[in-house]
N, C-alpha and C positions, 0 to 999 in steps of 0.2 A: 494449367492452374488447377482445373478440376480433378486431375489425377493426384495432385499434391494434397488437396483437401480430402479426397477419399482415403488416401494413405494415412492421414492424421487421424481420421475417424475410427480406425481399427483399434481394438482394445489395448494391446500393449503400447502402441505408439501414442495413443491419446493420453494415457496416464504419464508416461515419460515426458511428453511435450508439456503437459500442464505443470509438472514438477519443476522442469527447467525454467519455465516462464515465471513461476513464483520465486525460484531461487534468484534469477536475474533481476526481477523487479524489486526484491528485497535489497539486493546490492545497490541498485540505483536509489532507492528510497533512503538507504543509510548514507549514501553519498550526499543526498540533499540535506539530510540532518546534520552531517558533519560540517558542510558548507554554512548552513544556517547558524550553527554554534560558533564557528570561526569568525563569522561576520558580525554577530551580535554578542553583546555581553550578557551574562546571565542576569536576568531580571525580568521586568514587566513586558518588554517588547518580545523577547524570546519566548516567554510563556504565552503571550497572547497569540503569536504566530503559530506555535504548536497546538494551542487549543483549537484555533480556527481550522487548522489543517485536519485535526482529528474530527471535529464536528463536521466538516465538509465531507469526510469519508463516511461518517454515520449517515448523513443525508443521502449520499450516493447509494449506499446499501439499502436504506429504507426505501427510496425511490425505485430501486431496481427490483424490489420484491413484486411490484405490480406491473413489470414489463415482460415482454416475451423472452424466451430462454436465452437467446444469444446476447441480447442487450442486458439482461439481468446479470449474466455471467461476467460481462466486461465491467459493469458498474460495480458489482460486488468485488471484483478483483482489484480495481482501482480504489474503491472505497476502503477495502480492507488494508491495502497498502498505506493509505492516508491515515487510518486509524492507528496502525501500528507505529508509523513514523511520528505522528502527532502526539499521541498520548503515551504509548509504552516507552518509546526511546527517550522522550522528555523526562518521564517519570524515573528512569534509570539513571539519567544524568544527575538529577537533583538528589536522588537516594544516595549516589556515590559520594557526593559533596557532604551530605549530612552525616554519613557513616565515617 
């Protein structure tokens, strides 16, 4: 296992691994948003859940700034995904209906 970790820490591998993790997490986050929108009608409940998801992401990022590097990285990664799914994808859905 330590050989795997050492291989990931090298420069080109670390960047590619990080990029793939972000791509896959965005796909999972988008799946969560699509399931949320399919299960809930547009309205107050959908808006509330999306707002709370984005706010939870903001809190994770904020708390992660005071943590050690590995914890901060994971909290920022998850928090950023929550912010993206909760606030940005929600805004695009309503903007599309308005336009």
